[in-house]
C-alpha positions in Angstrom: 31.0 -21.0 -55.9 30.7 -24.8 -55.9 27.5 -26.2 -57.3 25.2 -27.6 -54.6 24.8 -31.3 -54.3 22.0 -33.6 -53.2 22.1 -37.3 -52.2 20.8 -39.5 -55.0 18.1 -41.5 -53.3 19.6 -44.1 -50.8 22.9 -44.4 -52.8 26.2 -43.1 -51.5 26.5 -40.6 -54.3 26.0 -36.8 -53.8 25.4 -35.3 -57.2 25.2 -31.8 -58.5 21.7 -30.6 -59.3 22.6 -30.5 -63.0 24.5 -33.2 -64.9 25.9 -33.4 -68.4 23.6 -35.2 -70.8 25.5 -37.0 -73.6 22.6 -37.9 -76.0 23.6 -35.3 -78.7 27.3 -36.4 -78.3 26.4 -39.6 -80.1 26.0 -37.6 -83.4 23.4 -37.9 -86.1 24.0 -41.2 -87.9 21.3 -43.2 -86.2 17.5 -43.1 -85.8 17.2 -40.5 -83.0 20.3 -38.5 -83.3 20.6 -34.7 -83.1 22.4 -34.1 -86.3 26.1 -34.0 -87.1 28.4 -33.4 -84.1 32.2 -32.8 -83.8 33.7 -35.1 -81.2 36.3 -32.4 -80.3 33.4 -30.0 -79.4 31.8 -32.8 -77.4 35.0 -33.4 -75.4 35.5 -29.7 -74.9 31.9 -29.4 -73.6 32.4 -32.3 -71.1 35.7 -30.9 -69.8 34.2 -27.5 -69.4 31.2 -28.8 -67.5 33.4 -30.7 -65.1 35.7 -27.6 -64.7 32.6 -25.6 -63.8 31.7 -28.1 -61.0 29.4 -30.7 -62.5 30.1 -34.1 -61.1 28.1 -36.6 -63.2 27.6 -37.6 -66.8 24.5 -39.4 -68.2 24.8 -41.4 -71.4 23.4 -44.6 -72.9 24.7 -47.4 -75.0 22.2 -46.6 -77.7 23.3 -42.9 -78.1 25.1 -42.9 -81.4 25.0 -46.7 -81.2 27.9 -46.8 -78.8 29.6 -43.7 -80.0 28.5 -41.5 -77.1 30.0 -43.9 -74.5 33.2 -43.9 -76.6 33.4 -40.1 -76.6 32.8 -40.0 -72.8 35.7 -42.5 -72.4 38.0 -40.2 -74.5 37.0 -37.2 -72.4 37.6 -39.0 -69.1 40.9 -40.5 -70.2 42.4 -37.0 -70.2 41.5 -36.4 -66.6 43.3 -37.4 -63.3 41.4 -40.0 -61.3 40.4 -37.5 -58.6 38.6 -35.3 -61.1 36.6 -38.0 -62.8 32.8 -37.7 -62.5 30.2 -40.3 -61.8 29.2 -42.0 -65.0 25.6 -43.1 -65.6 24.5 -45.2 -68.6 21.6 -47.3 -69.8 20.8 -50.7 -71.3 17.8 -52.5 -72.9 17.9 -51.0 -76.4 19.5 -53.2 -79.0 20.4 -52.0 -82.5 21.3 -53.6 -85.8 24.8 -52.5 -87.0 23.7 -53.2 -90.6 20.8 -50.8 -90.4 21.8 -47.8 -88.3 18.6 -45.9 -89.1 16.3 -48.6 -87.8 14.9 -47.8 -84.3 16.6 -50.0 -81.7 14.5 -52.7 -80.2 13.7 -52.7 -76.4 15.1 -56.0 -75.2 15.1 -57.2 -71.5 16.4 -60.8 -71.8 19.0 -61.3 -69.1 21.7 -62.6 -71.4 21.3 -59.6 -73.6 21.5 -57.2 -70.7 24.7 -58.9 -69.5 26.3 -58.5 -73.0 25.3 -54.9 -73.0 26.9 -54.3 -69.6 30.2 -55.8 -70.7 30.1 -53.7 -73.9 29.4 -50.5 -72.0 32.3 -51.2 -69.5 34.6 -51.6 -72.5 33.4 -48.5 -74.3 33.6 -46.4 -71.2 36.9 -47.8 -70.1 35.7 -48.4 -66.5 35.6 -51.4 -64.2 32.3 -50.3 -62.6 29.4 -48.2 -63.8 28.1 -45.8 -61.1 24.4 -46.0 -62.2 23.0 -48.6 -64.7 19.5 -48.0 -65.9 17.0 -49.9 -68.0 16.3 -47.5 -70.8 12.7 -48.5 -71.6 10.3 -51.3 -70.6 11.2 -54.3 -72.9 9.1 -55.1 -75.9 10.3 -58.7 -76.1 8.0 -60.1 -73.4 10.7 -60.3 -70.7 8.9 -59.9 -67.3 10.1 -57.3 -64.9 11.2 -60.0 -62.5 13.8 -61.2 -65.0 15.2 -57.9 -66.2 15.1 -56.1 -62.8 16.4 -59.2 -61.1 19.3 -59.2 -63.5 20.3 -55.6 -62.6 20.0 -56.5 -58.9 22.4 -59.4 -59.5 24.8 -57.0 -61.3 24.8 -54.7 -58.3 25.5 -57.6 -55.9 28.4 -58.6 -58.2 29.9 -55.1 -57.9 29.8 -54.4 -61.6 27.4 -51.5 -61.1 27.2 -49.2 -58.1 23.5 -48.4 -58.3 20.6 -49.4 -60.5 17.6 -47.6 -61.9 14.7 -47.5 -64.4 14.0 -45.0 -67.1 10.6 -44.3 -68.8 8.8 -46.7 -66.4 5.5 -46.0 -64.7 4.4 -46.3 -61.1 2.9 -49.8 -61.6 6.3 -51.0 -63.0 8.2 -49.2 -60.2 6.0 -51.0 -57.6 6.6 -54.3 -59.2 10.4 -53.8 -59.3 10.5 -52.4 -55.7 9.0 -55.7 -54.4 12.1 -57.5 -55.8 14.7 -55.0 -54.7 15.0 -51.2 -54.1 14.8 -49.0 -57.2 17.7 -46.6 -56.6 16.6 -44.1 -59.3 14.0 -43.2 -61.9 14.8 -41.2 -65.0 11.6 -39.7 -66.5 11.1 -37.1 -69.1 10.1 -33.8 -67.4 9.8 -30.2 -68.4 7.4 -27.3 -68.2 5.9 -28.7 -71.4 6.0 -32.4 -70.7 4.8 -32.4 -67.1 3.2 -35.9 -66.7 5.8 -37.2 -64.3 4.5 -34.9 -61.7 1.2 -36.7 -61.5 2.3 -39.9 -59.9 6.0 -40.8 -60.7 7.6 -38.0 -58.6 5.4 -38.5 -55.6 6.1 -42.2 -55.7 9.8 -41.7 -55.8 9.7 -39.1 -53.0 7.8 -41.6 -50.8 10.2 -44.5 -51.5 13.6 -42.7 -51.3 14.2 -43.2 -55.0 16.4 -40.6 -56.6 15.0 -38.9 -59.7 17.2 -37.5 -62.5 14.9 -36.0 -65.1 15.7 -35.7 -68.8 14.9 -33.1 -71.4 14.2 -30.3 -68.9 14.4 -27.8 -71.7 12.2 -30.0 -73.9 15.0 -30.6 -76.5 15.7 -26.9 -76.9 12.2 -25.5 -77.1 12.6 -23.8 -73.7 15.9 -22.2 -74.4 14.4 -18.9 -75.7 16.6 -19.3 -78.8 14.2 -21.5 -80.9 11.8 -20.1 -83.6 9.4 -21.4 -86.1 12.0 -20.8 -88.8 14.7 -22.8 -87.0 12.3 -25.7 -86.4 11.4 -25.7 -90.1 15.1 -25.8 -91.0 16.1 -28.8 -88.8 18.0 -31.4 -90.8 16.6 -34.8 -91.5 19.1 -36.5 -89.3 17.9 -34.5 -86.3 15.0 -36.4 -84.6 13.3 -33.2 -83.7 12.4 -32.6 -87.3 9.9 -35.5 -86.9 8.5 -34.4 -83.5 5.0 -33.0 -83.2 6.2 -30.6 -80.5 8.3 -28.9 -83.2 5.5 -28.2 -85.6 2.2 -26.4 -86.0 0.2 -25.1 -83.1 2.1 -27.1 -80.5 5.3 -25.3 -81.6 3.7 -21.9 -81.3 2.4 -22.6 -77.8 5.8 -24.0 -76.7 7.6 -20.9 -78.0 5.2 -18.6 -76.3 5.9 -20.4 -73.0 9.6 -20.0 -73.6 9.1 -16.2 -74.1 7.2 -16.1 -70.8 10.2 -17.4 -68.9 12.3 -14.3 -69.9 11.0 -12.0 -67.2 11.8 -14.5 -64.5 15.3 -14.9 -65.9 15.7 -11.2 -65.9 14.7 -10.9 -62.3 17.3 -13.4 -61.3 20.0 -12.1 -63.7 20.2 -15.4 -65.4 19.1 -17.2 -68.6 15.9 -18.6 -69.9 17.5 -22.1 -70.1 18.5 -21.9 -66.5 15.0 -21.0 -65.5 13.5 -23.9 -67.5 15.8 -26.4 -65.8 15.4 -24.8 -62.3 11.6 -25.2 -62.8 12.1 -29.0 -62.9 14.3 -29.0 -59.8 11.7 -27.1 -57.8 9.5 -30.2 -57.7 9.7 -32.4 -54.6 11.4 -35.7 -55.4 13.6 -34.4 -58.2 17.3 -34.9 -57.3 18.9 -33.6 -60.5 18.3 -32.7 -64.1 20.2 -34.1 -67.2 21.1 -31.2 -69.5 22.7 -31.6 -72.9 25.4 -29.5 -74.5 27.2 -29.6 -77.8 29.9 -27.1 -76.9 31.2 -25.2 -73.8 29.0 -22.1 -74.6 25.9 -24.2 -74.3 27.0 -25.4 -70.9 27.4 -21.8 -69.6 23.9 -21.1 -70.9 22.2 -23.4 -68.3 24.7 -24.0 -65.6 23.1 -21.4 -63.3 20.2 -23.8 -62.8 22.3 -25.9 -60.5 22.1 -23.2 -57.8 19.0 -21.2 -58.9 16.2 -21.2 -56.4 12.9 -20.1 -57.9 10.4 -18.5 -55.4 6.8 -19.5 -55.1 6.0 -16.2 -56.9 8.2 -17.2 -59.8 6.6 -20.7 -60.0 3.1 -19.2 -59.8 4.0 -16.8 -62.7 5.3 -19.8 -64.8 2.2 -21.8 -63.9 0.0 -18.9 -65.1 2.0 -18.7 -68.4 1.6 -22.5 -68.9 -2.2 -22.1 -68.5 -2.3 -19.0 -70.7 -0.3 -20.6 -73.6 -1.8 -24.0 -73.4 1.6 -25.6 -73.8 2.0 -29.2 -72.9 0.1 -31.2 -70.3 0.3 -32.1 -66.6 0.4 -30.3 -63.3 1.6 -26.7 -63.5 2.6 -25.7 -59.9 4.8 -27.7 -57.5 3.2 -28.3 -54.1 4.4 -26.1 -51.3 
């Protein structure tokens, strides 16, 4: 069966409820990589996701310091035009090629954003980017009028189809909306990291702003395949080895919550990863979820989320498990 689609805000794009996330595709040789990654596995995973019906890919210039976009280009080059998916990418994080391990700087200067756009167009091998997003609020003092105004200009010029913000709060969304409509928001959201449900999702729902959430499985913690031992063995070039969610009492609580998703998965004859992703899609305002994969098998592990409908009883059971485990923070039950 084809994967269901939903209109992305006010744009002209209907997207599948799950999309391929290309963060890990960038490899491990940079500050927030996921460890070593074989490009052949990455391309095979992208092709498999598209064959199974996914119609969009989310990447960013900073993933692998340009490498993720290059891998996406190689994967798309092997496809006929009619099978090419929507391609979403991001700007606003600038790195130093001489120090790949330094964390990229959040920069919003208009000239910098324009250089990034041209570089992403080249790396992706496309003439227009379907969705261009500011990765994080700038740290260089650039006001939102300048950086959001620049993206609005890019859209009018036809170099990007739609524009959005990632990791921005409601106050920033309001300020941007006064200049021109915010097509999309990309916030972190999972059954562990639930803060976006407080204000971000309701704001987007009320303003016809599409929402594509990232890390719906909380970087693997909600797959049902993680353990204390696996967390302890994460290599140094995997950013999760330095995350508080992957250590100590937080890790224990998160793993207990993952275990609690198993009965729900069993009732629906699906997987724990699919339930974890479907939980995010059950919230009003969420259009789609970005889900990463490093090989085709991982794609098959969560693809069911694209068509899985959790019942109110399922959601109430998960809310009770969140309360019982004490995992994460934020609202626990979607409004009916």
